N, C-alpha and C positions, 0 to 999 in steps of 0.2 A: 825531539818533535813536540811541536804545540799540542796541546789536550784536544785540540778539532781535529786538524790530521790527523791525530791516533785513530777520533771515534770515527772517523769518514773511513779512515783503513780497516777500520775494527768491521764496521758496517757492509765495508764493498766486499770482504773477505769471508761473511758471512754470507750474504746473498750469493757467490760464489759456488760456495759449498753447498748451499742447498741448492742453486740450479743446478748441482753435478751431481746430489744425490735425486732430487724427481728427474733428474735424467736416465739415469741408470734405471731407476725404477718402471720410467716409462718404458725403456727397451726391454727387460724383464718380464715384464706384464704384457705388452702387448706387440709391441715389432718380434719379441723372439716365440711367442705364442702362436704365431700367423703360421704355418704350415709352409716350408720352403718347397723354391722351383720345382727342384728336384725328388723332393720325396712323394711319387706321387700317390703312393697305398693314403696319406695324410689328403691330398688337394682331391684325390677321389672321394672320401668322405666328408670331408667339405660340401664338395657339390653337392652327392647324392645327400647329405643333412640339410642344405638349401635350398635344396627344390622339392625337399623334403616326400621322395621317390619310396613306392613301396618297396617291399621285398621281393618281391618278382621283379620290379623294374631294375633295383639297384644287381640281383644275378642276371638278367638283359643287359644293362651298362658295362657291368663288369667285363662280361665276353666279347661289346663290345669293342673295350678299351685295349683287353688284352689283344685280340686279333690286330687291332691296328699297332699296337706293341712293337707286335711279333714278324708284321709284315712292313715293320719300318724298320726294325735289326736288322732285315735279309737284307732290305735297301742298301742297308750303310756298311752291311758286313766289307765289301770289299775297299770301301774308303777309309776305314778303320782302323787298318795300321798307318795312315797317313796322316789321321784325325791326331791321333796317339800320338804320331813324331813331331806331330808342331805344339802339343800338347805340354808332351817333356822339354823341348828345345824352349818352351818359354818359361816354365819352371825353373831350368839352368839357367836362362840366362837373366830372373831374377834375383837367385838364389844368389848370384857374385851380388849382386846390388845389397846384401843385407849382412848387417852384424852378425854375431854365434850368436846372442839370445834373442833376434830377430828370426833367423834361422830357426835356432829349436824349436820358437812357436811355431811356423810357416810349416817346418815338418809335421808337427802336430796336428796340424788344422790338414794336413793333405791327409793322414794317416785318420780321421775323422770325415774325411768326405768318401775317401774308399769304402773306410766300416758300413756310412751312410748308403753307396750304392749296392754293396753286397746284400744290407738287411734289402733294398727294393726289388731285386733279383728274389728275391725266397717269397 
């Protein structure tokens, strides 16, 4: 390989590594710092902070959101078994596509999701 080609290859690899490092940094610092849609308490806090609500307003808004969630849960209760069945079937179908290593990661992701849901309900 000529010196020019080696230099070009080294430059290309350096640029690719720098791009990957920047991408990971942005993901960790910005994207993952945003509250997830399923984390209701974090989303509420972000909304309340952005609106600069007073303590009294926050308490009232929290009661409104809690009432809404309770009412939505009671509406969805009869549908929950069917929804869970659809989700379980989809997870089983996805699992069939995965290698053992991917399956281990997928299982860990499911445990993390379930833990986040339990934390949210507290």
